[in-house]
C-alpha positions as CSV (number, residue, x, y, z in Angstrom):
1,X,-64.7,41.5,44.3
2,X,-61.5,40.8,46.3
3,X,-62.1,38.0,48.8
4,X,-61.0,38.4,52.3
5,X,-58.3,36.0,53.5
6,X,-58.7,33.7,56.5
7,X,-56.8,34.9,59.5
8,X,-54.3,32.8,61.4
9,X,-55.8,31.1,64.5
10,X,-53.7,33.4,66.7
11,X,-54.5,36.6,64.9
12,X,-56.7,39.1,66.9
13,X,-60.2,39.9,65.7
14,X,-61.0,43.6,65.8
15,X,-64.4,44.4,64.4
16,X,-65.6,47.8,63.4
17,X,-69.0,47.0,64.8
18,X,-67.5,46.4,68.3
19,X,-66.0,48.9,70.6
20,X,-62.3,48.7,71.4
21,X,-61.3,45.9,73.8
22,X,-61.1,47.2,77.4
23,X,-61.9,44.4,79.8
24,X,-60.2,41.0,80.3
25,X,-63.2,39.4,78.6
26,X,-62.9,41.7,75.6
27,X,-59.2,40.8,75.1
28,X,-59.9,37.1,75.3
29,X,-62.9,37.2,72.9
30,X,-60.9,39.0,70.2
31,X,-57.9,36.7,70.7
32,X,-55.5,39.3,72.2
33,X,-54.9,37.1,75.2
34,X,-53.2,33.7,74.8
35,X,-51.0,31.3,76.7
36,X,-47.3,32.0,77.1
37,X,-44.6,30.3,75.1
38,X,-42.4,27.4,76.3
39,X,-39.8,25.2,74.8
40,X,-39.5,21.5,75.8
41,X,-36.6,19.2,75.4
42,X,-35.8,15.6,76.3
43,X,-35.6,14.6,79.9
44,X,-34.1,11.7,81.8
45,X,-37.6,11.0,83.0
46,X,-38.7,10.2,79.5
47,X,-36.6,7.1,79.7
48,X,-39.3,5.5,81.9
49,X,-41.9,3.6,80.0
50,X,-44.5,5.2,82.3
51,X,-43.1,8.2,84.3
52,X,-46.1,8.2,86.6
53,X,-45.0,4.8,87.9
54,X,-41.4,5.9,88.7
55,X,-42.0,6.1,92.4
56,X,-42.1,3.6,95.3
57,X,-45.0,3.0,97.6
58,X,-44.8,4.4,101.1
59,X,-44.0,1.9,103.8
60,X,-47.0,0.0,105.1
61,X,-47.1,1.8,108.4
62,X,-47.3,5.2,106.7
63,X,-49.8,3.9,104.2
64,X,-52.1,3.1,107.1
65,X,-51.5,6.5,108.7
66,X,-52.2,8.2,105.3
67,X,-55.6,6.6,105.3
68,X,-56.3,7.6,108.9
69,X,-55.2,11.1,108.1
70,X,-57.7,11.3,105.2
71,X,-55.0,12.2,102.7
72,X,-56.7,12.1,99.3
73,X,-54.7,10.3,96.6
74,X,-57.2,9.3,94.0
75,X,-59.4,12.4,94.1
76,X,-63.1,12.0,95.1
77,X,-63.7,9.0,92.8
78,X,-65.9,11.1,90.4
79,X,-65.7,11.3,86.6
80,X,-63.1,13.8,85.5
81,X,-64.7,16.9,84.0
82,X,-63.3,19.4,81.5
83,X,-65.0,22.5,80.1
84,X,-64.0,24.3,76.8
85,X,-65.0,27.9,76.9
86,X,-64.7,29.3,73.3
87,X,-64.6,32.9,74.1
88,X,-66.4,35.4,71.8
89,X,-69.4,33.6,70.4
90,X,-68.4,30.5,68.4
91,X,-70.7,28.5,66.0
92,X,-71.6,25.2,67.6
93,X,-75.0,24.5,66.0
94,X,-75.4,23.3,62.4
95,X,-72.0,23.7,60.8
96,X,-70.4,21.7,63.6
97,X,-73.0,19.7,65.7
98,X,-76.3,19.1,64.0
99,X,-79.4,20.5,65.7
100,X,-82.9,19.8,64.5
101,X,-86.5,20.2,65.4
102,X,-88.6,18.6,68.2
103,X,-87.7,15.1,66.9
104,X,-84.0,15.4,67.5
105,X,-80.9,16.1,65.6
106,X,-82.1,14.4,62.4
107,X,-85.5,16.2,62.4
108,X,-83.9,18.6,59.9
109,X,-84.4,22.3,59.7
110,X,-85.3,24.3,56.6
111,X,-82.8,25.1,53.9
112,X,-83.1,28.8,54.9
113,X,-82.3,27.8,58.5
114,X,-79.2,25.9,57.6
115,X,-78.1,28.9,55.5
116,X,-78.3,31.0,58.6
117,X,-76.1,28.4,60.3
118,X,-73.5,28.7,57.5
119,X,-74.5,25.8,55.3
120,X,-75.4,26.3,51.6
121,X,-78.2,24.3,50.0
122,X,-75.7,21.8,48.5
123,X,-74.2,21.1,52.0
124,X,-77.4,20.7,54.2
125,X,-77.4,17.4,56.0
126,X,-79.7,15.7,53.5
127,X,-77.9,17.0,50.4
128,X,-76.2,14.5,48.1
129,X,-72.6,14.0,49.2
130,X,-70.3,12.3,46.7
131,X,-68.0,11.2,49.6
132,X,-70.9,9.5,51.4
133,X,-73.9,8.9,49.1
134,X,-75.8,6.9,51.7
135,X,-75.3,9.2,54.7
136,X,-75.3,12.7,53.1
137,X,-73.5,15.3,55.3
138,X,-74.2,13.5,58.6
139,X,-71.4,11.9,60.6
140,X,-72.1,10.0,63.8
141,X,-68.7,8.4,64.5
142,X,-68.9,10.0,68.0
143,X,-72.4,8.9,68.7
144,X,-73.5,12.6,68.5
145,X,-74.4,13.7,65.0
146,X,-72.0,16.2,63.4
147,X,-72.0,17.8,60.0
148,X,-69.6,15.6,58.1
149,X,-67.5,18.7,57.0
150,X,-67.4,20.1,60.5
151,X,-63.8,21.3,61.1
152,X,-64.4,20.8,64.9
153,X,-65.2,17.2,64.1
154,X,-62.2,16.9,61.9
155,X,-60.0,18.1,64.7
156,X,-61.5,15.6,67.2
157,X,-61.2,12.7,64.8
158,X,-57.6,13.6,64.0
159,X,-56.5,13.2,67.6
160,X,-58.6,10.2,68.6
161,X,-58.3,6.5,67.7
162,X,-61.2,4.6,66.3
163,X,-61.5,2.8,69.6
164,X,-61.8,6.0,71.5
165,X,-64.4,7.3,69.0
166,X,-66.5,4.1,69.4
167,X,-66.6,4.6,73.2
168,X,-67.7,8.2,73.0
169,X,-71.2,9.7,72.9
170,X,-72.7,13.2,73.2
171,X,-75.7,15.4,73.6
172,X,-76.4,18.9,72.4
173,X,-78.5,21.6,74.1
174,X,-79.8,24.5,72.0
175,X,-79.8,27.4,74.4
176,X,-80.0,31.1,73.7
177,X,-77.0,33.0,74.9
178,X,-76.3,36.7,74.9
179,X,-73.3,37.9,72.8
180,X,-70.1,39.5,74.1
181,X,-71.3,40.1,77.6
182,X,-70.0,39.5,81.0
183,X,-73.5,38.6,82.2
184,X,-73.4,35.0,80.9
185,X,-72.9,32.7,83.9
186,X,-72.0,29.8,81.6
187,X,-69.2,28.1,83.6
188,X,-70.3,25.1,85.6
189,X,-67.1,24.4,87.6
190,X,-68.5,25.2,91.0
191,X,-71.6,23.2,90.3
192,X,-69.5,20.2,89.4
193,X,-67.5,20.6,92.6
194,X,-70.7,20.8,94.6
195,X,-71.7,17.6,92.9
196,X,-68.6,16.0,94.5
197,X,-65.8,16.4,92.0
198,X,-62.4,16.9,93.8
199,X,-58.8,16.2,93.2
200,X,-55.8,15.0,95.3
201,X,-54.1,18.4,94.9
202,X,-57.0,20.8,94.4
203,X,-60.7,20.8,93.6
204,X,-60.7,23.0,90.5
205,X,-58.4,24.5,87.9
206,X,-58.8,26.9,85.0
207,X,-56.7,28.5,82.3
208,X,-57.8,32.1,83.3
209,X,-57.0,33.9,86.5
210,X,-60.6,34.7,87.3
211,X,-63.1,33.6,89.9
212,X,-64.5,30.9,87.6
213,X,-61.1,30.0,86.0
214,X,-62.6,30.8,82.7
215,X,-63.8,33.6,80.4
216,X,-67.5,33.3,81.4
217,X,-68.5,33.7,85.0
218,X,-70.0,31.1,87.2
219,X,-73.6,31.3,88.5
220,X,-73.6,33.2,91.8
221,X,-75.7,30.5,93.6
222,X,-72.9,28.0,93.2
223,X,-69.9,30.2,93.9
224,X,-67.7,29.1,96.8
225,X,-64.4,31.1,97.4
226,X,-62.8,28.0,98.9
227,X,-63.0,26.3,95.6
228,X,-61.7,29.2,93.4
229,X,-59.9,27.5,90.5
230,X,-56.1,27.4,90.5
231,X,-54.8,29.1,87.3
232,X,-53.2,26.5,85.0
233,X,-52.4,27.3,81.4
234,X,-48.9,26.0,80.8
235,X,-46.7,23.1,81.9
236,X,-44.7,25.2,84.4
237,X,-47.9,26.0,86.2
238,X,-48.4,22.3,86.7
239,X,-44.8,21.4,87.8
240,X,-44.9,24.4,90.2
241,X,-47.8,23.1,92.1
242,X,-45.7,20.9,94.4
243,X,-42.3,21.8,95.9
244,X,-40.7,18.8,97.6
245,X,-37.7,20.8,98.9
246,X,-34.0,20.7,98.7
247,X,-33.6,17.1,100.0
248,X,-34.1,15.9,96.4
249,X,-31.1,17.8,95.3
250,X,-29.0,15.7,97.7
251,X,-30.6,12.2,97.5
252,X,-32.5,10.2,94.9
253,X,-36.2,9.9,95.4
254,X,-36.3,6.6,97.2
255,X,-33.7,7.7,99.7
256,X,-35.4,11.1,100.2
257,X,-38.7,9.4,100.9
258,X,-37.1,7.0,103.3
259,X,-35.6,9.9,105.2
260,X,-38.9,11.7,105.5
261,X,-40.6,8.4,106.7
262,X,-38.0,8.1,109.4
263,X,-38.6,11.7,110.5
264,X,-42.3,10.9,110.8
265,X,-41.5,7.8,113.0
266,X,-39.1,9.7,115.2
267,X,-41.7,12.5,115.6
268,X,-44.4,10.0,116.6
269,X,-42.1,8.4,119.2
270,X,-41.3,11.8,120.7
271,X,-45.0,12.9,120.7
272,X,-45.9,9.7,122.6
273,X,-43.6,10.8,125.4
274,X,-44.8,14.4,125.5
275,X,-47.9,15.9,127.2
276,X,-48.6,19.3,125.8
277,X,-50.7,20.2,128.8
278,X,-53.5,21.6,126.7
279,X,-57.1,20.3,126.5
280,X,-56.8,19.3,122.8
281,X,-53.5,17.4,123.3
282,X,-54.6,14.5,121.0
283,X,-55.8,16.8,118.3
284,X,-52.5,18.7,118.2
285,X,-50.5,15.5,118.1
286,X,-52.6,14.2,115.2
287,X,-52.1,17.4,113.2
288,X,-48.3,17.2,113.7
289,X,-48.2,13.5,112.8
290,X,-50.4,13.9,109.7
291,X,-48.3,16.8,108.6
292,X,-45.2,14.6,108.4
293,X,-47.2,11.8,106.7
294,X,-48.4,14.3,104.1
295,X,-44.9,15.5,103.5
296,X,-43.6,11.9,103.0
297,X,-46.6,11.2,100.7
298,X,-46.0,14.3,98.6
299,X,-42.3,13.3,98.2
300,X,-43.3,9.8,97.3
301,X,-45.9,10.8,94.7
302,X,-44.3,14.0,93.3
303,X,-40.6,13.6,93.9
304,X,-40.2,12.6,90.3
305,X,-41.1,15.8,88.2
306,X,-42.4,13.7,85.4
307,X,-45.3,12.6,87.6
308,X,-46.9,16.0,86.9
309,X,-45.2,17.4,83.9
310,X,-47.3,17.1,80.8
311,X,-44.3,17.7,78.6
312,X,-42.6,14.6,80.0
313,X,-45.7,12.3,79.6
314,X,-45.1,10.1,76.5
315,X,-48.9,9.7,76.1
316,X,-49.1,13.5,75.5
317,X,-45.9,14.5,73.8
318,X,-43.5,12.7,71.5
319,X,-43.4,10.1,68.7
320,X,-46.2,8.1,70.3
321,X,-48.0,11.0,71.9
322,X,-51.1,12.9,71.1
323,X,-49.0,15.9,70.1
324,X,-45.7,15.8,68.4
325,X,-42.9,17.8,70.0
326,X,-43.1,20.4,67.2
327,X,-46.8,20.9,67.7
328,X,-46.5,21.1,71.4
329,X,-43.7,23.7,71.3
330,X,-45.4,25.8,68.7
331,X,-49.0,26.0,69.9
332,X,-49.9,27.6,73.3
333,X,-53.4,26.2,73.1
334,X,-52.0,22.6,72.9
335,X,-49.8,23.2,75.9
336,X,-52.7,24.8,77.8
337,X,-55.0,21.8,77.0
338,X,-52.3,19.3,77.9
339,X,-51.7,21.0,81.2
340,X,-55.4,20.9,82.2
341,X,-56.1,17.4,81.0
342,X,-53.0,16.0,82.7
343,X,-54.2,17.2,86.1
344,X,-57.9,16.4,85.6
345,X,-57.8,13.0,84.0
346,X,-55.2,11.7,86.5
347,X,-57.3,12.9,89.5
348,X,-55.0,15.7,90.7
349,X,-57.8,18.1,90.1
350,X,-61.5,17.4,90.1
351,X,-62.5,19.6,87.1
352,X,-60.9,22.1,84.8
353,X,-61.7,24.7,82.2
354,X,-59.7,25.4,79.0
355,X,-60.5,28.9,77.7
356,X,-59.6,29.5,74.0
357,X,-59.9,33.1,72.9
358,X,-60.7,34.6,69.5
359,X,-64.0,33.0,68.7
360,X,-65.8,36.2,67.9
361,X,-65.1,35.3,64.2
362,X,-67.8,37.0,62.2
363,X,-65.1,38.4,59.9
364,X,-67.0,38.6,56.7
365,X,-65.4,35.4,55.5
366,X,-65.4,31.7,56.6
367,X,-61.9,30.5,56.7
368,X,-61.0,32.2,60.0
369,X,-63.8,30.4,61.8
370,X,-63.0,27.1,60.2
371,X,-59.3,27.2,61.3
372,X,-60.3,28.0,64.8
373,X,-62.9,25.3,65.0
374,X,-60.3,22.9,63.8
375,X,-57.9,23.9,66.6
376,X,-60.7,23.6,69.2
377,X,-61.5,20.1,67.9
378,X,-57.9,19.1,68.2
379,X,-57.9,20.2,71.8
380,X,-61.2,18.4,72.6
381,X,-60.0,15.3,70.8
382,X,-56.7,15.3,72.8
383,X,-58.6,15.2,76.1
384,X,-60.8,12.3,74.9
385,X,-57.7,10.4,73.7
386,X,-55.7,11.0,76.8
387,X,-58.6,9.7,78.9
388,X,-58.7,6.6,76.8
389,X,-54.9,6.1,77.2
390,X,-55.3,6.5,81.0
391,X,-58.4,4.2,81.0
392,X,-60.5,6.9,82.7
393,X,-64.0,8.1,81.9
394,X,-64.3,11.8,81.0
395,X,-67.1,14.3,80.6
396,X,-66.4,17.3,78.4
397,X,-68.7,20.4,78.3
398,X,-68.4,22.8,75.3
399,X,-69.9,26.3,75.4
400,X,-69.5,29.8,74.1
401,X,-70.9,33.2,75.0
402,X,-73.2,33.8,72.1
403,X,-72.9,32.6,68.5
404,X,-72.7,33.8,64.9
405,X,-74.9,33.7,61.8
406,X,-74.4,33.9,58.1
407,X,-76.2,36.0,55.5
408,X,-75.8,33.2,52.9
409,X,-72.9,34.6,51.0
410,X,-70.5,31.8,50.1
411,X,-66.7,31.8,50.8
412,X,-65.2,29.6,48.0
413,X,-61.6,29.9,49.2
414,X,-59.6,26.9,50.3
415,X,-60.2,27.5,54.0
416,X,-63.8,28.8,53.4
417,X,-64.7,25.3,52.0
418,X,-67.7,26.6,50.1
419,X,-69.6,27.5,53.2
420,X,-71.5,30.6,54.3
421,X,-69.5,33.6,55.6
422,X,-70.0,34.5,59.2
423,X,-71.3,38.1,59.1
424,X,-72.6,38.9,62.5
425,X,-73.3,37.9,66.1
426,X,-76.5,36.0,66.7
427,X,-77.6,34.9,70.2
428,X,-80.6,32.8,68.8
429,X,-78.3,30.3,67.1
430,X,-76.4,29.4,70.2
431,X,-75.9,25.9,71.7
432,X,-73.8,23.9,74.2
433,X,-72.8,20.3,74.0
434,X,-71.6,17.4,76.1
435,X,-69.2,14.6,75.1
436,X,-68.7,11.6,77.4
437,X,-66.0,9.0,77.0
438,X,-66.5,5.6,78.8
439,X,-63.7,3.1,78.7
440,X,-66.2,0.3,79.2
441,X,-68.2,1.1,76.1
442,X,-70.2,3.9,74.5
443,X,-72.5,5.7,77.0
444,X,-76.1,4.6,76.4
445,X,-78.8,7.2,75.8
446,X,-81.9,7.1,77.9
447,X,-85.1,6.1,76.2
448,X,-86.8,2.9,75.2
449,X,-87.0,3.6,71.5
450,X,-84.9,5.4,68.9
451,X,-87.3,8.3,68.9
452,X,-87.1,8.7,72.7
453,X,-83.3,8.4,72.5
454,X,-83.1,11.1,69.9
455,X,-84.9,13.5,72.2
456,X,-82.5,12.7,75.0
457,X,-79.5,13.3,72.7
458,X,-80.9,16.8,71.8
459,X,-82.3,18.5,74.9
460,X,-84.5,21.2,73.4
461,X,-84.8,22.1,69.7
462,X,-84.7,24.8,67.1
463,X,-87.4,26.3,64.9
464,X,-87.1,25.6,61.2
465,X,-85.4,29.0,60.7
466,X,-82.5,27.9,63.0
467,X,-83.5,30.0,66.0
468,X,-83.6,28.4,69.4
469,X,-87.2,27.5,70.5
470,X,-86.9,29.2,73.9
471,X,-89.7,27.1,75.3
472,X,-88.3,23.7,74.2
473,X,-86.5,23.1,77.4
474,X,-85.9,24.8,80.8
475,X,-82.4,25.5,79.7
476,X,-83.2,26.9,76.3
477,X,-83.6,30.5,77.5
478,X,-81.8,30.6,80.9
479,X,-78.1,30.1,81.2
480,X,-78.3,29.5,84.9
481,X,-80.6,26.6,84.3
482,X,-78.3,25.4,81.6
483,X,-75.6,25.1,84.2
484,X,-78.0,23.2,86.4
485,X,-78.8,20.9,83.5
486,X,-75.1,20.2,83.0
487,X,-74.8,19.4,86.8
488,X,-77.8,17.1,86.6
489,X,-76.2,15.2,83.7
490,X,-73.0,14.9,85.6
491,X,-74.8,13.5,88.6
492,X,-76.8,11.1,86.3
493,X,-73.6,9.6,84.9
494,X,-72.9,8.5,88.5
495,X,-76.5,7.3,89.0
496,X,-76.9,10.1,91.5
497,X,-79.5,12.3,89.7
498,X,-81.7,11.8,92.9
499,X,-79.2,14.0,94.8
500,X,-80.0,17.1,92.8
501,X,-82.3,18.6,95.5
502,X,-79.6,17.9,98.1
503,X,-76.8,19.4,96.0
504,X,-78.8,22.3,94.7
505,X,-82.0,22.8,96.7
506,X,-82.6,26.0,94.8
507,X,-82.6,24.3,91.4
508,X,-85.3,25.2,88.9
509,X,-85.4,22.0,86.9
510,X,-88.8,20.9,88.1
511,X,-89.9,17.5,89.3
512,X,-88.4,14.0,88.6
513,X,-90.2,13.7,85.2
514,X,-89.0,17.1,84.1
515,X,-85.4,16.2,85.1
516,X,-85.6,12.9,83.2
517,X,-86.3,14.9,80.0
518,X,-83.2,17.0,80.6
519,X,-81.0,13.9,81.2
520,X,-79.1,12.4,78.3
521,X,-77.3,9.2,79.5
522,X,-77.7,6.2,81.7
523,X,-75.0,5.9,84.5
524,X,-71.5,4.8,83.4
525,X,-70.0,4.3,86.8
């Protein structure tokens, strides 16, 4: 029998068992919608050792006014948050992140269950692994247990240093999710904003021009049109966020900022001698004054294009960067990820979503899915490594609308890696996951014993046949409650889980004891 070949990660997936793509979601899921191309070259700003430091502080009098005007420079002081939406129904459980029974990730499933998750008998977690005789096929370098041959893990490890890996931990949430439908309110962006995430330029960003900024929709109870994510999927979207005007074409940055500061001072002196004759005279004067202060502040912070441009950040692109110039120029998903992480990790946006299309990969072979999981891992790893280089904590949330399953037939091709072919959609094998980076040390799981910690690292569980046990957690069979669980864990990282009722009075996560069972980590800030 002639074996099918693995498809390129950018190749569209058109299945005979699916209808023709019609909606935006359909096109993303099958990989027909991707980021645009761009070419980067050297810039004078790359001569700076740290381009983000290539600007002067405002004068002391304007710094004081900036605080009085409530101009937000550092964001809201919350942990940066990035979602990865793998559109189409990716495999997360088993072949990538290990999921077990009620005892946690290492409470292993049956051999038949792992076969359903794409792992043959000689690659189940407990099988003899010549490369790691003592550990089998289990890898816990990130704290969270992955299958050691997970291509998603391979991508993450490829982009992260050992130091970054040692300060990362994670949790997995088995949760049933319908396949290929617009009715999956998976995206937690508005919930995270409601928990307090904000940025100095905007609260939320996303790589899709949709209400959620992602492929999956947001739960209606959290939606706030004032927070609709700004579309960011390429470096030009980032650099186009701030326009400092024509003055910078005539003067260098320091002189331009000095001119704008002088304009503000002259305006203040004039306002002090003017009576507008209206009841809210002081309010009007304050608005005018703060407007000039904001203009000077924007010129000070963003007059140097390299401040925002991910392509000009040596931590992201270049010989010492996370991506080489060739990689960055040739892969739209890398540029998309870099653009989102640049804004979120540096506090310019409070939270962001990276949607990667083409994960409906039940193509009757395995290689296509492996290559796409590898790319997703590289993007996730890039975010973790960038947070480490910026010395910032980061929470990553990984989800997909549905999942896949294998019938046990093996793909022995180079890219198939001897694993089970993905042969169909399967909502019962779905899961979502959290990864948390803490520059002060690996996040600590809740629980006073290893057994308790294992149950906090895996919130819910699967049956031996690799189907989600829908009664194993409140989030296991309800995507809306899954989003609430993600928000609860975000609050808990700040030590603010007690605010859940205030932030989401409609929540369905039960009492404090129930919420504790849904929480993975102790606070990190």
